[in-house]
C-alpha positions as CSV (number, residue, x, y, z in Angstrom):
1,M,25.6,-7.7,-19.7
2,L,22.8,-10.2,-20.3
3,K,24.0,-12.3,-17.3
4,E,24.0,-9.2,-15.1
5,F,20.5,-8.3,-16.2
6,K,19.3,-11.8,-15.5
7,E,20.8,-11.7,-12.0
8,F,19.1,-8.3,-11.4
9,A,15.7,-9.4,-12.7
10,I,15.7,-12.7,-10.8
11,K,16.5,-11.0,-7.4
12,G,13.7,-11.3,-4.9
13,N,13.4,-7.6,-4.5
14,V,12.6,-7.0,-8.1
15,I,10.0,-9.8,-8.2
16,D,8.4,-8.5,-4.9
17,M,8.3,-5.0,-6.4
18,A,6.6,-6.3,-9.6
19,V,4.0,-8.2,-7.6
20,G,3.4,-5.0,-5.5
21,I,2.9,-2.9,-8.6
22,V,0.4,-5.4,-10.1
23,I,-1.6,-5.6,-6.8
24,G,-1.4,-1.8,-6.4
25,T,-2.8,-1.3,-9.8
26,A,-5.7,-3.7,-9.1
27,F,-6.3,-2.0,-5.8
28,G,-6.3,1.4,-7.5
29,K,-9.0,0.2,-9.8
30,I,-11.1,-1.0,-6.9
31,V,-10.7,2.3,-5.1
32,S,-11.6,4.3,-8.2
33,S,-14.7,2.2,-8.6
34,F,-15.5,2.6,-4.9
35,V,-15.2,6.4,-5.2
36,S,-17.0,6.9,-8.5
37,D,-19.8,4.3,-7.9
38,I,-20.4,4.4,-4.1
39,I,-18.9,7.6,-2.6
40,M,-19.6,10.2,-5.2
41,P,-23.4,9.6,-5.8
42,P,-24.3,10.4,-2.1
43,I,-22.0,13.4,-2.2
44,G,-23.7,14.5,-5.3
45,V,-27.1,14.1,-3.6
46,L,-25.8,16.1,-0.6
47,T,-24.6,18.9,-2.9
48,G,-27.9,19.2,-4.7
49,G,-27.4,16.5,-7.4
50,V,-24.1,17.8,-8.7
51,D,-22.1,15.1,-10.5
52,F,-18.5,16.1,-10.1
53,S,-17.3,14.2,-13.2
54,N,-19.4,16.5,-15.3
55,L,-18.1,19.7,-13.9
56,V,-16.1,21.5,-16.6
57,I,-15.0,25.0,-17.6
58,T,-15.4,25.4,-21.3
59,L,-12.6,27.4,-22.9
60,K,-13.7,27.0,-26.5
61,K,-17.0,25.7,-27.6
62,A,-17.3,22.8,-30.0
63,S,-17.7,23.6,-33.7
64,E,-17.9,21.5,-36.9
65,G,-15.5,18.6,-36.5
66,I,-13.7,20.2,-33.5
67,E,-14.3,19.1,-30.0
68,A,-14.8,21.6,-27.2
69,V,-11.7,22.6,-25.2
70,T,-12.5,22.2,-21.5
71,I,-10.9,22.1,-18.1
72,N,-12.3,19.1,-16.4
73,Y,-12.0,20.1,-12.7
74,G,-14.8,17.7,-11.7
75,M,-12.6,14.8,-12.8
76,F,-9.8,16.4,-10.8
77,I,-12.0,16.4,-7.7
78,N,-12.7,12.7,-8.2
79,T,-9.0,12.0,-8.6
80,V,-8.2,13.9,-5.4
81,I,-10.8,11.9,-3.5
82,D,-9.4,8.6,-5.0
83,F,-6.0,9.7,-3.8
84,A,-7.2,10.5,-0.3
85,I,-8.9,7.1,0.1
86,I,-5.9,5.2,-1.3
87,A,-3.5,7.2,1.0
88,F,-5.8,6.5,4.0
89,A,-6.0,2.7,3.2
90,I,-2.2,2.5,2.8
91,F,-1.8,4.4,6.1
92,M,-4.1,1.9,7.8
93,V,-2.2,-1.1,6.4
94,I,1.2,0.3,7.4
95,K,-0.1,1.2,10.8
96,Q,-1.3,-2.4,11.3
97,L,2.1,-3.8,10.1
98,N,4.0,-1.5,12.5
99,R,1.7,-2.6,15.3
100,L,2.4,-6.3,14.5
101,K,6.2,-5.5,14.3
102,K,6.1,-3.9,17.8
103,K,4.4,-7.0,19.2
104,E,7.0,-9.2,17.8
105,E,9.8,-7.0,19.1
106,A,8.2,-6.8,22.5
107,K,8.2,-10.6,22.9
108,P,11.0,-11.5,25.3
109,E,13.6,-13.7,23.7
110,E,14.0,-17.1,25.3
111,A,17.4,-17.8,26.8
112,P,19.3,-20.2,24.6
113,K,19.3,-23.7,26.0
114,T,22.6,-24.7,27.5
115,P,24.2,-27.7,25.6
116,E,24.4,-30.9,27.6
117,D,28.2,-31.1,27.5
118,I,28.4,-27.6,29.2
119,L,26.0,-28.7,31.9
120,L,28.1,-31.8,32.5
121,L,31.3,-29.7,32.7
122,R,29.6,-27.4,35.2
123,E,28.6,-30.4,37.4
124,I,32.2,-31.6,37.3
125,R,33.5,-28.2,38.2
126,D,31.0,-27.9,41.1
127,S,31.9,-31.4,42.4
128,L,35.6,-30.6,42.3
129,S,35.1,-27.3,44.1
130,K,33.4,-29.1,47.0
């Protein structure tokens, strides 16, 4: 069982997937910072100074030692915007990759070079036929 797991874990696909997850996580942090620090402030100004992250519906007010129970729909709005930006960025990357693939597929394949012994045999054949 340990040997099978080692073979599975060492396969290129698993390693590629792990690298993709790590890079994706880092990319997600960058996009979250981009949305919360760059995109949301101008949107807040356009909407009259509203900070989406502070938008909440209070279900139960805080009392002694008990925190308030709230629905944080502003954070949900931020998360939806994060998702939209990530989805658009991934779409653009995949679109470019597909475009590059099409260019590679469109290149005409070069005819394979005929080996020298075949060329010699053809010359002999042609000479005999004359």
